[in-house]
C-alpha positions as CSV (number, residue, x, y, z in Angstrom):
1,X,-13.5,-21.3,4.5
2,X,-14.9,-24.1,5.8
3,X,-17.9,-26.0,4.7
4,X,-19.3,-29.5,4.0
5,X,-16.7,-29.9,1.6
6,X,-13.8,-28.1,2.7
7,X,-11.4,-27.8,5.6
8,X,-8.4,-26.2,6.9
9,X,-5.0,-27.8,8.1
10,X,-2.5,-25.5,9.6
11,X,-4.4,-22.6,8.0
12,X,-4.1,-23.3,4.6
13,X,-7.4,-24.9,3.2
14,X,-7.8,-28.1,1.5
15,X,-10.3,-29.7,-0.7
16,X,-11.9,-29.3,-4.2
17,X,-12.6,-25.9,-4.3
18,X,-9.5,-25.0,-2.1
19,X,-7.4,-22.0,-3.0
20,X,-4.0,-20.5,-1.4
21,X,-3.5,-17.2,-2.5
22,X,-5.6,-14.6,-4.1
23,X,-3.0,-12.3,-5.6
24,X,-4.6,-8.6,-5.7
25,X,-2.7,-6.2,-8.0
26,X,-4.8,-2.5,-8.6
27,X,-3.8,-1.2,-11.7
28,X,-4.2,2.1,-13.4
29,X,-2.2,2.9,-16.9
30,X,1.2,1.7,-17.7
31,X,0.9,-1.5,-20.1
32,X,4.7,-1.9,-20.0
33,X,5.1,-2.4,-16.5
34,X,1.9,-4.5,-15.6
35,X,3.1,-6.8,-18.2
36,X,6.6,-7.1,-16.1
37,X,4.6,-7.6,-13.3
38,X,2.4,-10.2,-14.3
39,X,5.1,-12.0,-16.3
40,X,7.0,-12.6,-13.1
41,X,4.1,-13.9,-11.1
42,X,3.4,-15.9,-13.6
43,X,6.7,-17.8,-12.4
44,X,5.4,-18.2,-9.0
45,X,1.9,-19.0,-8.6
46,X,0.3,-22.2,-9.6
47,X,-2.4,-22.5,-11.2
48,X,-4.6,-24.9,-9.4
49,X,-4.7,-23.3,-6.3
50,X,-3.7,-19.4,-6.9
51,X,-5.9,-16.7,-8.6
52,X,-4.4,-13.8,-10.1
53,X,-7.2,-10.5,-10.1
54,X,-6.2,-7.1,-11.8
55,X,-8.2,-4.6,-10.3
56,X,-8.7,-1.6,-12.6
57,X,-9.2,1.9,-11.7
58,X,-10.2,3.3,-14.9
59,X,-6.7,2.8,-17.1
60,X,-7.4,4.7,-20.3
61,X,-4.7,3.0,-22.4
62,X,-4.3,-0.6,-23.7
63,X,-3.7,-2.5,-20.2
64,X,-6.8,-4.1,-20.4
65,X,-6.5,-5.7,-23.8
66,X,-2.9,-6.6,-23.6
67,X,-3.6,-8.6,-20.6
68,X,-6.4,-10.5,-21.6
69,X,-4.4,-11.6,-24.5
70,X,-1.0,-12.3,-22.5
71,X,-2.4,-13.3,-19.4
72,X,-6.2,-14.7,-19.8
73,X,-6.2,-16.8,-16.4
74,X,-6.3,-13.4,-15.1
75,X,-9.7,-12.2,-13.2
76,X,-10.0,-8.4,-14.4
77,X,-12.5,-6.8,-12.6
78,X,-12.9,-3.5,-14.0
79,X,-14.3,0.0,-11.9
80,X,-14.6,2.2,-14.5
81,X,-13.3,5.3,-12.5
82,X,-10.0,5.5,-9.9
83,X,-11.6,4.2,-6.5
84,X,-8.1,4.4,-4.5
85,X,-5.9,1.7,-4.0
86,X,-7.7,0.1,-0.6
87,X,-11.6,0.2,-2.5
88,X,-9.7,-1.5,-5.4
89,X,-8.3,-4.3,-3.2
90,X,-11.8,-4.8,-1.2
91,X,-13.2,-5.4,-4.9
92,X,-11.5,-8.4,-5.4
93,X,-11.1,-10.1,-1.9
94,X,-14.6,-11.7,-1.9
95,X,-14.4,-12.5,-5.0
96,X,-11.7,-15.4,-3.8
97,X,-12.0,-18.1,-1.4
98,X,-8.3,-18.4,-0.6
99,X,-6.2,-19.3,3.0
100,X,-3.8,-16.3,1.7
101,X,-4.6,-12.9,0.3
102,X,-0.9,-11.1,-1.8
103,X,-1.4,-7.7,-2.3
104,X,1.0,-6.5,-5.1
105,X,2.0,-3.6,-7.0
106,X,1.2,-3.2,-10.6
107,X,5.1,-2.4,-10.5
108,X,6.6,-4.5,-8.5
109,X,8.3,-7.9,-9.7
110,X,8.3,-11.4,-7.2
111,X,10.9,-14.1,-7.4
112,X,9.5,-17.5,-8.2
113,X,9.8,-19.1,-4.9
114,X,7.6,-16.3,-3.4
115,X,4.0,-17.7,-2.9
116,X,5.6,-20.8,-1.9
117,X,8.1,-19.8,0.5
118,X,5.2,-17.3,2.3
119,X,2.9,-20.5,2.5
120,X,5.5,-22.6,4.6
121,X,6.0,-19.5,7.0
122,X,2.1,-18.8,7.6
123,X,1.6,-22.5,8.1
124,X,4.7,-22.3,10.6
125,X,3.7,-19.2,12.6
126,X,0.0,-19.5,12.9
127,X,0.1,-16.2,14.8
128,X,1.5,-14.5,11.8
129,X,-1.5,-12.1,9.8
130,X,1.2,-10.5,7.6
131,X,4.4,-11.3,6.4
132,X,6.0,-9.1,3.4
133,X,9.8,-9.3,1.1
134,X,12.6,-7.1,1.9
135,X,11.7,-4.6,-0.8
136,X,14.8,-3.3,-3.2
137,X,15.1,-1.0,-6.5
138,X,15.9,-1.7,-9.7
139,X,19.5,-1.5,-9.2
140,X,19.3,-3.3,-5.9
141,X,19.2,-0.3,-3.2
142,X,17.4,-1.5,-0.1
143,X,13.7,1.0,-0.3
144,X,11.6,0.7,2.4
145,X,9.7,-2.0,3.6
146,X,8.4,-1.9,6.8
147,X,8.5,0.6,9.5
148,X,8.0,1.3,13.0
149,X,4.6,1.9,14.1
150,X,4.3,6.1,14.4
151,X,3.8,8.3,17.2
152,X,2.8,11.4,18.8
153,X,6.6,12.8,19.3
154,X,7.2,11.4,15.7
155,X,4.3,13.2,14.0
156,X,5.3,16.5,16.0
157,X,8.6,16.4,14.6
158,X,10.4,16.3,18.6
159,X,13.5,14.4,17.4
160,X,14.2,13.7,21.2
161,X,11.5,11.2,21.0
162,X,11.4,10.3,17.4
163,X,12.8,7.0,15.8
164,X,14.9,7.1,13.3
165,X,14.1,4.9,9.9
166,X,15.1,1.6,11.9
167,X,17.5,-0.9,10.2
168,X,17.2,-3.9,8.4
169,X,16.8,-6.8,10.7
170,X,19.5,-9.3,11.1
171,X,17.8,-12.2,11.7
172,X,16.1,-13.5,8.6
173,X,12.4,-13.7,10.1
174,X,11.9,-10.4,12.4
175,X,8.5,-8.9,13.9
176,X,8.1,-5.7,12.6
177,X,5.4,-2.8,13.4
178,X,4.1,-2.6,9.6
179,X,4.8,-4.0,6.2
180,X,4.3,-2.6,3.0
181,X,1.6,-2.7,0.8
182,X,3.7,-2.8,-2.4
183,X,4.0,-6.2,-1.6
184,X,2.0,-7.7,1.7
185,X,0.9,-11.0,2.3
186,X,-1.9,-11.7,4.7
187,X,-3.7,-14.7,6.2
188,X,-7.6,-14.3,5.5
189,X,-8.7,-15.5,9.1
190,X,-7.0,-12.8,10.6
191,X,-8.7,-10.5,7.9
192,X,-12.0,-11.8,9.1
193,X,-11.4,-10.9,12.7
194,X,-9.9,-7.8,12.6
195,X,-11.4,-6.6,9.5
196,X,-9.0,-5.5,5.3
197,X,-7.6,-2.9,4.4
198,X,-9.2,0.4,5.3
199,X,-11.3,1.3,2.0
200,X,-11.7,5.3,3.5
201,X,-8.0,5.8,2.7
202,X,-7.6,6.8,-1.1
203,X,-3.8,6.4,-1.4
204,X,-1.0,5.5,1.4
205,X,-1.4,4.9,5.1
206,X,-3.8,2.1,4.2
207,X,-1.1,-0.4,4.8
208,X,0.3,1.5,8.1
209,X,-3.0,1.4,9.8
210,X,-4.1,-2.3,8.7
211,X,-0.9,-3.7,10.1
212,X,-1.5,-1.5,12.8
213,X,-5.4,-3.1,13.7
214,X,-3.8,-6.5,13.1
215,X,-1.6,-6.4,15.7
216,X,-3.7,-4.7,18.0
217,X,-6.1,-7.5,16.8
218,X,-3.5,-10.2,18.4
219,X,-1.5,-11.1,15.1
220,X,2.1,-10.3,14.2
221,X,3.8,-8.8,10.8
222,X,6.7,-10.4,9.9
223,X,9.3,-9.2,7.7
224,X,10.8,-11.9,5.3
225,X,14.4,-10.5,4.9
226,X,15.5,-13.3,2.7
227,X,13.3,-12.6,0.0
228,X,13.6,-9.7,-1.8
229,X,11.3,-8.1,-4.6
230,X,11.9,-5.5,-7.1
231,X,10.1,-2.1,-6.9
232,X,9.6,0.4,-9.3
233,X,8.7,2.8,-6.1
234,X,7.1,5.7,-6.8
235,X,6.1,5.2,-11.2
236,X,2.0,5.3,-10.5
237,X,2.2,8.9,-9.0
238,X,4.9,10.6,-10.9
239,X,3.2,12.3,-13.3
240,X,0.7,13.5,-10.7
241,X,3.0,14.5,-8.2
242,X,1.0,17.3,-6.3
243,X,-2.4,15.5,-6.4
244,X,-0.8,12.7,-4.9
245,X,0.8,15.0,-2.1
246,X,-2.7,15.8,-1.1
247,X,-3.5,12.6,-1.0
248,X,-0.8,11.7,1.5
249,X,-1.4,14.6,3.4
250,X,-5.6,13.5,3.4
251,X,-4.6,10.1,4.4
252,X,-2.4,10.9,7.3
253,X,-5.0,13.0,8.4
254,X,-7.5,10.4,8.9
255,X,-4.5,8.1,10.1
256,X,-4.6,10.5,13.1
257,X,-8.1,9.7,13.8
258,X,-8.2,6.2,13.3
259,X,-5.0,5.5,15.4
260,X,-4.3,8.1,17.8
261,X,-8.4,9.2,18.5
262,X,-10.5,12.3,17.7
263,X,-8.7,14.9,20.4
264,X,-5.0,13.8,19.5
265,X,-6.0,13.8,15.7
266,X,-7.3,17.8,16.3
267,X,-4.0,18.5,17.7
268,X,-1.6,17.0,15.5
269,X,-3.6,18.5,12.9
270,X,-3.2,22.2,14.0
271,X,0.3,21.6,14.1
272,X,0.2,20.0,10.5
273,X,-1.5,23.2,9.2
274,X,0.4,25.7,11.1
275,X,4.1,23.5,9.8
276,X,2.6,24.2,6.4
277,X,1.4,28.2,6.4
278,X,5.0,28.4,8.1
279,X,6.6,26.8,5.2
280,X,4.2,28.3,2.3
281,X,5.1,31.8,3.8
282,X,9.5,30.8,4.0
283,X,9.5,29.6,0.7
284,X,7.9,32.3,-0.7
285,X,9.9,34.9,0.7
286,X,12.6,32.7,-0.5
287,X,11.6,33.4,-4.2
288,X,11.2,36.6,-3.8
289,X,14.9,36.9,-2.1
290,X,16.0,34.8,-5.2
291,X,13.9,36.8,-7.8
292,X,12.2,33.4,-8.5
293,X,15.1,32.2,-10.4
294,X,16.3,28.8,-8.5
295,X,13.7,26.0,-9.9
296,X,13.9,24.3,-6.5
297,X,12.4,27.1,-4.5
298,X,9.8,27.9,-6.7
299,X,8.9,24.1,-6.7
300,X,8.9,23.7,-3.3
301,X,6.5,26.9,-2.8
302,X,3.7,25.2,-5.6
303,X,3.9,22.6,-3.7
304,X,3.7,23.9,-0.3
305,X,1.3,26.7,-1.5
306,X,-0.8,23.5,-3.6
307,X,-1.3,21.7,-0.3
308,X,-2.4,25.2,1.9
309,X,-5.2,26.1,-0.6
310,X,-6.2,22.5,-0.6
311,X,-6.7,22.8,3.3
312,X,-8.2,26.3,3.1
313,X,-10.7,26.2,0.9
314,X,-11.7,23.5,2.9
315,X,-9.6,20.2,1.9
316,X,-12.1,19.1,-1.0
317,X,-12.8,15.3,-2.1
318,X,-12.4,15.9,-5.6
319,X,-8.7,17.4,-5.1
320,X,-5.9,15.0,-5.4
321,X,-4.8,11.8,-7.9
322,X,-7.4,11.8,-10.8
323,X,-10.7,10.8,-12.2
324,X,-11.7,9.8,-8.4
325,X,-14.8,8.4,-8.3
326,X,-17.1,5.6,-5.7
327,X,-19.1,2.7,-6.3
């Protein structure tokens, strides 16, 4: 941000205190994967122009001590509890003065050229608020890196009007509706205009809503197909799967309110509840008919039953991912 000693040229801060990228990693347990993420990131960062922020959501393992030993330049922000993804990102944003912000999962491994390339792309495309890479698994399989803006028809499950998963574009740099928050670079000036990521989303849908909000403010989201980031998808929630499902449903309902408006959100919520109740009853009957001997059917019954119970008792905030707290 400009002051008496700092200007901006092509969207990049210049001056003695200039920063290029603030890289923000939200973390909660899993030291080995985090250290691999930081090792890869260290090859992409310029120590003179980039800063790495690790926002810890109440880890109970030795992650922080190991990071301090292996990556002493990383700025560690300790929350002491699980604030969720968006709120943790927003703890770090005011601590930096960079032209750009890179939000990165703690299980995503970036290539050495990523920050240099994204800087060039931001300068070349001054209307781009967000740029993201192509996400791939450890085996090279393409993951969902971007998507179309959700529609009411799609949320209702009416397939006649519902778009399928968009194919990978043919062009290297392509405008898309949203970029996955697993690795998402954002222009600070766009964030200052349209707002940062919404802390009201605890987990899931915060990246989709943010990109939609930025696009509605006149900015673009771009997918860089030629930049690949390896992402170990789901590693942070695998052991708390049902809690993560609650967070996904809660965030989906908030997404309806913010993107479609209150009236439509109520209608979509009714449809979601009805579908959840029907699925619970259906799998209960299947469990009875199979005498509970089919593990997949039992698991589905427990999944749907857990979500239905959460809804019926008033959708309590305490349900979901563990150790949640507030600032």
